[in-house]
N, C-alpha and C positions, 0 to 999 in steps of 0.2 A: 416577342417574348412569351415564354411559357408561364402559366400560372397554375397554382395548386390551391384548391378551395379547402381551407382548414375546417374540419368538423367543429361544430359548437360543443362546448363542454361546460359543466358547472365548476366554478372555482370556489375553493374555501375562502371565507371572508374573515378578516380580523377587523376589529373596530377600535378607533382611537379618537382622541380629541384633535390632535395635530399630527400631520405627517410632514417631515422634513426630507426633501430629496437632495442628497449630496452631503457627505460627511467631511467636507474639506474645510477651508479657512472659515467661511461664513457659516457653514452647516453645523459645525461643532458648537459654535456660540449660540446659534438659533435653537438647537436641540436642548442644550443645557438651560438656556433662559426659559424656554417653554415648559420644561419639566419642573423647574424651580417655581414657576408660577402656578403649579398644581395641575397642569394639563397632562393627560395620558399621551405620551409623545413617542412616535416611531421615527427612527432615523434609517434611511435607506442609503447604502453606500456600495458602490460597485467593487471596490478593492477590499482587501482583508484588513485594512487599518484605516485610522482616521488621521486627518491632518492636511491632505491635499497639497495644494501648490506651495504652502509653507515648507513642506518637507521635500518637495520635488523640483521646484524651479526658482527658488529665491536666492538671496545672498544674506540679507538681514531683514529684520522687520522694520518697516518705515511707516510712520514714526509716531510714537506715543506723545510727542511733544510738539510745541510750536517751533518755528525756525528762528529761535531767538538769537543764536550766535551770528547769524547773517545781518542782524539789525542791532548795532551797538545801542545799549541803553534799554532794550526791550526786555521785559520780565520773562523769565523761564516759566513755562506752564505745562503741566501734564494735561493733555486734552482728551486722551482716551484712557479710561479707567475701567471700572466694572469687572465683568468676567474676564476680559482680556488681561487685565493686570493681575487678577487672581491666578490665571494660568502662568504668567511670567514668574510670580512669586513661587509657585510650586516647582516650576522648572529650575529656578535658581537653587532651591533647596535640594534638588536631586542632582545638581551639577550639570544640568542640561541647558543652561542659559547664562549669558554674561551679565544679565541685568541691563539697565539703561546706561550705557557708557557714552560719555561725551566724545565726539570725534575731535581730533587735534589738528587735522588739516582738511582743506576743501570742505569747510563746514557751511558754505552757502548752498550746498546741496542738501545736507541733512545734519542737524545738530547732534544727533544721537545714533549710536549703533546698538541694536539689540540682537545679538547673535544667539543662535540656538543649535542644539545637537538634534539632528533629524530623528534619530531612533528614540531618544528619550522623549521627544515631543510626541511621537506616536503613542507611546505608552501612557504618558500623563493625560493626554486628551481622552484616551480610551477610559482611563480610570475615572476622570471627572464626569464623563457621560454616564458611566455605570453608577457612580455615587448619586447622581441626580435622579436616577430612576428611568433614564431613557431606555426604551426597548430598541436595541440595535440589531439591524438586519444587514450584516456585512456580507461581502461576496454575493450581493443581490442586485439585480439590474431592474431599473424602472423601464417598463416597456409600453405603457399606455395610460390614458386617463379615462375615467368613467364620468361623462358629462350629463348634466340635466340643464339644458339651455345654457345659461351663463354661469352655472355653479358646478364646481367639481364635487362629485359625490364620493369618488374613490380613485385609486390608482391601481394599476396592474403591475405586479412584479414577478420576476422569475429567478429561481436559484436551483441548486441541486436538490432542494426539497420540493421543487415543483413550481407550478404557476398559481398565484394567489391574488386576491383583491384586498386592498387595505382601504376601508372607509374611514372618513374623518370629517370634521366640521371645517377645519382650516388647513391650508397647505402653504408651504414655503419652498420655493425653488432655489436651491443653492448648488445646482449641478455644475455651474460654470458654463456649460454648453447651452443652458436654457431648455433642457429636455422636457421637463414637466410643462413649462409654459407652451412649448410647441405642441405637445400632445393635447393640451387643453384648448388649443385653437387661438392662442394669443397672437397678436400681430408682432412681427419681429423683422429685423434685417440681419444680414450676415456680412458685415463690412469687410472681413478678412483684411484688416488694416494693421495687424501686428504680426511679427514673426512668432512661430512656435519655438520651443526650446526643449532641451534636455540638459540637465546638469550632472556633472560627475563629482564624486568625492575622490580626491587625489591623495594617496598615502606615500610615505617614505620621502618626505620633503623637510628641508630645514627652513622653517618659517622665517626666521630672522635673516638668513642669507637671501631668501627670496625678497624680503622687504628691502634689503639694501639695494637690490637691483631696481625695485619699484620706485624708490625714492629718486632715482635718476631720470625718471620718466615724467611726462607732462601730466598734471592733474592727479598726482598721487594721493591716495587716501590712507588714513591711519586712525586707529583707536586702540586704547589700552585697557585691559581688564584682566580677569582671572583666566589663565590658560594652564591646563594640566595641574590645577590646584595651586598655582603660584600667581600672586597678584602683580599688577602693573606689567603685564605681558601683552604683546601685540595680539589683537584678535580680529582687527579689520585691516586688510592689506590689499594693495593693488593699485591700478592706475586706469584712467579712462582712455588715454592716448599714449602710445609708446613709440619709441624710435628703434625699429629693428632694421637689419639689412633688408633691401628691397624685396628679395625673394621670400623672406619670412613674413614681412608685412603683408604681402599679397595673399599668402596662405592664411594668415590670421583673419583678414577681411573675408576671404572666401568661405571660411567655416563659421563666421559669425562668433568668434571667440571673445569672451569677456575675461579680463584679468582682475576684476573686483571680486574679492572673496572674503569669507570670514572663517574663523576656526576657534575651537575651544581646546584644541589638542596640539602638542608640540610638533608633531610630525604629520599633520593632516590639513589639507585645504578642503573645507566642507562643501563648497560649491564652486566649480568652474563651469560656466554656462556656455553652451553652444546654441546658436540661433539659426533658424532657417525660415525664410519667407516662402510659404507655400503658395503655389499658383491657384489653388482652390481653397475653399473654406475648410477649416479643420473638422467640420461636421461630415465631410465626405470620407467615408470609411476607406475606400480604395486609394484615395490620395494620401490619407494618413499612413497607410501601410508603406507607401513609397517614402514618405517623410521619415518614418521610424528608421528605415534602413539608412537614409541619407544622414540622419543625426548620429547614428552609431558609427558610421564611417568617419564623421567629423570628430567624434570623441577620440578615436584612435589617432587621428591627425593632431589633435590637441595635445595628447601625451607626447608625441614626437617633438612638438614645439616646446613644451614645458621642459623637456630634458636638455634643451639648449640654454636654459636659464640657470644661473647659479642657485644652488640649494635644491634643485629639482632633477639633478642628473640621473638619479635612479628612481624617479617617481613612477608610480603605477596606478591604474584605475582601480579603486576599491569599492565604489558605489555608483550605481546609475539609478535613475528613476525607472519604474516599470513601464511607463509610457510617456510620450511627449507631453509637455505642459503647455497650456495655451494662456494667452493674455486676454483673448476675447473669442467667444464662439458666436452665439446669437445675441443680438442686442434687443431686449424686450421693450416693447412700447408700454410706458407707464403713465400715470396721471401727471407727472412732471418730469421734464428732462433737464438735468442740471447743466448749465452752460459754463464755458470758460470764464465769462465775465462774472458769474456768481462766485466762482472760486477765487479769482485774482483780486476781486474787490471785497472779499470777506463778507459776502451776503449771508445773513441768517434769516430763517423763516419762522412763521408763527407756529409751525408744527415740526420743529427740529427734533431729530432723534439722536443726533450726535454732532460733535464738532471735530473738524479735521484740519490739518495744516500742511501736509506734505504734498509736493508735486514732483513727479519723476522727471520733469523737464527743467528742474532747477539746475543752475541759477538763472537760466533764461526766463523761466516762468515761476513766480513765487506769489504766495498770498501777501497782499500789501501789509507793510509795517510789522511783519512778523506775527500777524494775527491768525485767525481761524475763519473757516466758513462752515455753514451748516448743511447737513444733508436732511432734507425734509421727509416726513413720513409718506407724503404723496409720491415721492420718487421711488418708493418700494411697492406701490400698489399697481398691480397689472391692469392695464386698461381693458375694459370689457369683460372682466371676470370678477365675480363678487367675493370670492374667498381665497384668492391667491396673492401672495406676496413674493417678491424676489429680493435677493441680497447677494452682494459680491460684484463680480465683473460683468453682470448682466445689465446693469443700468448705465446710462450716460452715452448718448450717441456720438457726440463730438469727440474726435480723437484726442485733442489736447486736454479736454476736460476729463476724459476717461483715463488719461495718464495720471490723474490724481485718485479718482474714486475707485479704480481697480486694485489699488495697492493693498497689501495684506492687512495692515492695521485698520484701514478704512473698512475692509470686508469684515473684520472682527466686529466693529461697532455696528455695522449694518445688520449683521447676523444676530447680535444680541437684541437689537430693536425689533427685527422681524419676528423672531421667536417669541418675544414678549407680547407683541401685538397679536400674533396668531393665537396664542393661549388665551388672551383676554377676549378675543372675538369668539372663540369656541365656548368659553365659559358664559358669555353673555348671549350666545346664539345670535350674533349679528355678523354682517358682512364687514369687510375691511373698511369701507367708507362710512359705516354707521358707528364705528368705535369712537367714543368721545376722546379727543386728543388729551384732555385733562387727565383721563384715567391712564392713558399710555405714559404720559409725562411723569405722573406720580410713581408708576411702577419702575420706570427707568431711573428716576432720582433715588428711589428706595434701594435700587441695585447698584448705586454709586456710579452711575453714568454721568459724565460731565456734560452739561449743557451751558452754552454761553448765556450770560445774563443780558 
C-alpha cells in the first residue's frame, strides 16, 4: 500500500462548553437540553438537516407510553415527556404529527402510534435548536479527537469552510456509528447483527383501499387520527405477515420489504422500508457503497410489488433517504450494560435518567405487567474516558435488549439526559463520574422528565 505523509498545519480553534456529535434522534435532544442548561453548545451534523433516523428509517415513534392495552386493567401512563413531548406538541401544531393515537388492532405490540411528517420534523427540530441557542455546524464531518490521556480536549471537523478544532469540557457521541467514541479510543465491538435499511415515501396511493387489502392479511395494524386535516382517518396501516402468490412472496422476502407504514396525507405512504443484511459492518465504507446500490434496486422492486396491490396501481417513489439507515454501528463499552432481564423484569436503578416500556420484539418480549424499566446514567458513561457520554443506539450489547433501547423514543430520552449531564459537568468542571446524581436528577425533573418512583 502506498502512503502519503500529510504536512502538519495549524487549525483554527473554537471553544465551547459542550460538543454534541450527531444531529439525529438523540443528538437533537442532547443539544437542546445542553443549551437550555446554560452551556455554550456546538452540534456537529454531517447532513444539511437534523432529525436522523426518525426522518430516514422509521415508521412511527415507539413509544411514549407503557404497553397498557396488552395488559387489561393496567393504567395508561405517559413515560417519556420533557423535550420529546414538547417536540410532538410543536409538530402537531404545524400539522406534522398525529399526536399519540391509540392503535385499534395488534396492540400487544404497541399501544400508541405517533406518526410524523418527515419534512416538517426536519424544520421544527432545526427551529428548536436555533431557539435554544445551539451553534449548529451542519454539512460538517467529525474526523478526529484531540486526547490528553483519558480526557477529550477537542474534536477535529471538516467542512467546505476548512478544517477546524472544537475544544470543549464535555462531549456527547450521538453519531449512531460511535464515531467520536472510536476516535477517542473507547473500547467497542461491531456486532453487525441488524440489517440496514432505506425507506421510501410512496405517492399516488389510495390509503383506504390499501388498508382494505391489509385487513385480509395476518397481524394487520391500524390506528386512526388526523389525515389531510380530517379527523378519525387511518394513519397507521399495514401487516406483519401477508399471503401473496408464491412468486411475489419470494420477492418480498428477498428485498426485505415491510408493509407497516404511517401517513398524515390521503395519497401518501410515509415509510415503506427495505431491509438488507450486510455481510460486513456498516462502518465499512466500500461495503456500504455496494449496499446503497442494492437497496436502491430493492426500492424499484418494491414499487413493482406495490402496484399489484389495490389502491397502489399507479404508485410511484416520491422520497428516499439520502443514505442507508442503520440500527447499530459500533457498540460502545460503557460503565453499565443493560440486560434483557433488566428490561423484561422492569428493573429500575438508583441513577435512572428515564423510564421506557417499548420492545420491538413484542408480543414475544414485553416489560412485565405493562410496566417500565429504567435506563441508568452509568449506561451512558463511556468506560475509560472521563468526559464522554453516549446516547442512542450506541449502548446495550445484547441483541434482544438492544431491540428496546435503540428505538426512537428511547433515544430521545437518552439524548435529553446526556445533554443535561454534559452541561452540568462542564459548568461544574467535573468528569462524568464526578457529577452528583442528585444534581442531574433535579435538572431532569425540572425539565419534566418522567422518572419512576
